[in-house]
C-alpha positions as CSV (number, residue, x, y, z in Angstrom):
1,M,36.0,144.4,89.3
2,R,38.0,147.4,88.0
3,G,40.4,147.1,90.9
4,F,40.8,143.4,90.2
5,D,41.5,144.1,86.5
6,I,44.2,146.6,87.4
7,W,45.7,144.0,89.8
8,L,45.6,141.3,87.2
9,R,47.2,143.5,84.5
10,G,49.9,144.4,87.0
11,R,50.6,140.7,87.7
12,L,50.8,140.0,84.0
13,V,53.2,142.8,83.3
14,A,55.4,141.6,86.2
15,T,55.3,138.1,84.9
16,V,56.4,139.2,81.5
17,I,59.3,141.3,82.9
18,I,60.5,138.4,85.1
19,A,60.3,136.0,82.2
20,A,62.3,138.3,79.9
21,L,64.9,138.8,82.6
22,I,65.3,135.0,83.0
23,A,65.6,134.5,79.3
24,S,68.3,137.2,79.0
25,L,70.3,135.5,81.7
26,A,69.9,132.1,80.2
27,T,70.9,133.2,76.6
28,P,74.5,132.4,75.8
29,P,76.7,135.3,74.6
30,D,76.6,135.9,70.9
31,A,79.5,134.1,69.3
32,R,79.6,136.7,66.6
33,C,79.9,139.7,69.0
34,T,82.1,142.5,68.0
35,D,83.8,143.3,71.4
36,L,87.4,142.9,70.5
37,T,88.7,144.8,73.6
38,T,88.2,141.8,76.0
39,P,90.4,138.7,76.1
40,S,89.2,136.7,73.2
41,F,89.7,133.8,70.9
42,L,88.9,134.2,67.2
43,V,87.6,130.9,66.0
44,A,87.3,130.3,62.3
45,T,83.8,129.5,61.3
46,R,83.0,126.6,58.9
47,A,82.4,129.2,56.1
48,L,86.0,130.5,56.3
49,E,87.9,128.8,53.4
50,D,91.1,130.9,53.4
51,P,93.9,128.3,53.6
52,L,95.9,130.6,55.9
53,F,93.2,130.6,58.6
54,E,91.0,127.6,57.9
55,H,90.2,125.8,61.2
56,S,92.3,128.2,63.2
57,V,91.9,129.4,66.7
58,I,93.6,132.8,67.4
59,L,94.4,134.2,70.7
60,M,94.1,138.0,70.6
61,V,97.1,139.7,72.2
62,P,98.2,143.3,72.9
63,S,99.4,144.8,69.6
64,T,103.0,146.1,69.4
65,E,101.9,148.3,66.4
66,P,98.7,150.1,67.4
67,P,96.2,150.8,66.0
68,L,96.6,147.4,64.3
69,L,95.1,144.4,66.1
70,A,97.2,141.3,66.6
71,G,96.6,137.7,67.3
72,L,98.5,134.4,67.5
73,I,97.2,131.1,66.0
74,I,97.5,128.6,68.9
75,N,96.4,125.3,67.3
76,S,98.8,124.9,64.4
77,P,101.9,123.1,65.6
78,A,104.8,122.8,63.1
79,K,107.3,120.0,62.6
80,Q,110.0,122.3,63.9
81,Q,110.7,122.1,67.7
82,V,111.6,124.7,70.2
83,R,115.0,123.2,70.8
84,D,115.8,123.7,67.1
85,I,115.7,127.5,67.7
86,F,116.7,127.6,71.4
87,P,119.1,124.6,71.8
88,Q,120.4,125.7,75.2
89,V,117.0,125.5,77.0
90,R,115.5,122.7,79.1
91,A,113.7,119.8,77.4
92,L,110.0,120.4,77.0
93,K,107.2,117.8,76.8
94,G,104.0,117.4,75.0
95,P,102.4,120.3,73.0
96,A,105.0,122.7,74.4
97,E,107.7,121.0,72.4
98,S,106.6,122.3,69.0
99,I,106.9,125.7,67.4
100,Y,103.4,127.0,66.5
101,L,102.6,128.8,63.2
102,G,101.1,132.0,64.6
103,G,100.1,133.7,61.3
104,P,101.4,135.0,58.0
105,V,102.7,138.3,59.2
106,E,106.4,138.5,60.1
107,P,106.9,134.7,60.1
108,E,110.5,135.0,61.2
109,D,109.5,136.8,64.5
110,V,109.0,134.6,67.5
111,S,106.8,135.1,70.5
112,I,106.1,133.1,73.6
113,V,102.7,132.8,75.4
114,F,103.0,131.4,78.9
115,R,101.3,131.1,82.2
116,A,103.0,132.5,85.3
117,P,102.0,133.2,88.9
118,S,103.4,136.8,88.7
119,A,104.3,139.3,86.0
120,Q,107.6,139.0,84.2
121,S,109.6,142.2,83.6
122,S,109.9,141.6,79.9
123,A,106.4,140.3,79.3
124,T,102.9,141.8,78.6
125,R,99.9,140.5,80.4
126,V,97.2,139.1,78.0
127,F,94.6,138.2,80.7
128,D,94.6,136.6,84.1
129,D,97.9,134.7,84.5
130,V,98.6,134.5,80.8
131,Y,101.5,136.6,79.4
132,V,103.2,137.2,76.0
133,A,106.8,138.1,75.4
134,T,108.9,138.7,72.3
135,G,112.6,138.9,71.5
136,R,115.0,136.0,71.8
137,D,116.4,137.0,75.2
138,A,113.0,137.3,76.8
139,I,111.9,134.0,75.3
140,A,115.0,132.2,76.4
141,A,114.6,133.5,79.9
142,V,111.0,132.1,80.1
143,L,112.1,128.8,78.6
144,K,114.9,128.4,81.3
145,D,112.5,129.0,84.2
146,P,111.5,125.6,85.5
147,R,108.5,127.0,87.2
148,I,106.8,127.8,83.9
149,T,105.4,124.7,82.3
150,D,102.4,126.0,80.4
151,L,103.8,127.7,77.3
152,R,103.7,128.0,73.5
153,V,106.4,129.3,71.3
154,V,104.9,130.9,68.2
155,S,106.4,132.1,64.9
156,G,104.6,134.9,63.0
157,K,101.3,136.5,63.8
158,A,98.0,137.6,62.4
159,Q,97.2,141.3,62.1
160,W,94.3,143.5,61.1
161,L,93.1,147.0,60.9
162,H,90.2,147.3,63.4
163,D,87.6,147.9,60.7
164,Q,88.9,145.1,58.6
165,L,88.6,142.6,61.4
166,L,85.2,143.9,62.4
167,A,84.0,143.4,58.8
168,E,85.3,139.8,58.8
169,V,83.5,139.0,62.0
170,M,80.2,140.6,60.8
171,A,80.6,138.7,57.5
172,G,80.7,135.4,59.3
173,A,84.4,134.5,59.1
174,W,85.0,134.4,62.9
175,Y,83.3,133.6,66.1
176,V,84.5,135.8,69.0
177,I,84.7,133.6,72.2
178,P,86.0,134.6,75.6
179,A,89.6,133.3,76.1
180,K,90.4,130.7,78.7
181,A,93.9,129.8,79.9
182,D,93.2,126.0,80.0
183,L,92.3,126.1,76.4
184,V,95.3,128.1,75.4
185,F,97.6,125.4,76.8
186,G,95.5,122.3,76.2
187,D,95.8,119.8,73.5
188,P,95.6,121.7,70.2
189,K,94.4,118.7,68.2
190,D,90.6,119.1,68.9
191,L,90.6,122.7,70.0
192,W,89.0,124.1,66.8
193,S,86.3,121.5,66.6
194,I,85.3,122.0,70.2
195,L,85.1,125.7,70.0
196,V,83.4,125.9,66.6
197,K,80.7,123.6,67.8
198,G,80.1,125.9,70.7
199,G,80.0,128.9,68.3
200,D,77.5,127.1,66.0
201,L,75.2,126.4,69.0
202,Q,75.4,130.0,70.2
203,E,74.7,131.3,66.7
204,A,71.7,129.0,66.3
205,D,70.3,130.1,69.6
206,A,70.7,133.8,68.6
207,A,69.0,133.0,65.3
208,S,71.3,135.4,63.4
209,P,70.3,136.2,59.8
210,P,72.7,135.0,57.1
211,L,75.5,137.4,56.4
212,M,77.6,138.1,53.3
213,N,80.9,136.3,52.9
214,L,84.2,138.1,52.3
215,P,86.5,137.2,49.4
216,Y,88.9,135.3,51.6
217,R,90.7,133.6,48.8
218,L,92.1,137.0,47.7
219,L,94.1,137.2,50.8
220,D,97.4,135.4,50.0
221,G,100.4,136.3,52.1
222,T,101.4,139.3,49.9
223,N,97.9,140.8,49.7
224,W,97.3,140.3,53.5
225,Q,100.5,142.2,54.3
226,R,99.5,145.0,51.9
227,R,96.0,145.3,53.3
228,I,97.0,145.6,56.9
229,S,99.9,148.1,56.2
230,P,99.0,151.6,57.5
231,N,100.9,153.0,54.5
């Protein structure tokens, strides 16, 4: 019987280990993870009431001012169109026609996020076949290339110190979700609602404890710029 008991205990331990492994594989990634080094969307949670970022979806992009982190809001089209700024370029259709409000920092600076089969000399790779470029000449060159149809022209950006953004994520302001190119260049109208529902489900599955909120309403445009400044 002793040998049988040992065998039975061994089977039970093996069963528990296998069950735990299956559960870990089936569990969706935590939407409030803090890995900001991989290609990611920041998706405003329902708790974020700052008017600058409410219902926003932000594509994290390589920063031009490290150690600051940078991102571009991709679901806030403005009334202004691309041809208002770049009148010599080809006509664009659909969501690509509009200028997007990328964030409160340096609102006069313009960037372009686009999809291309190969690297462009003036652009920086974000992930996969998605690139970002800045500067009027570089943007105009992309806009004149008829092979590039998936694009967004964005004015301004969002910007954080690393610890500042980490604190906001941990406080429940943002979901961190893996970036996908089809979502970057899809219809911006329902993008936030689709992604925030996914984040809500992942958070419920993870059974995260409630976290403290940040004083979002203190971040008007002036305070935001002051807080992210390294000086």
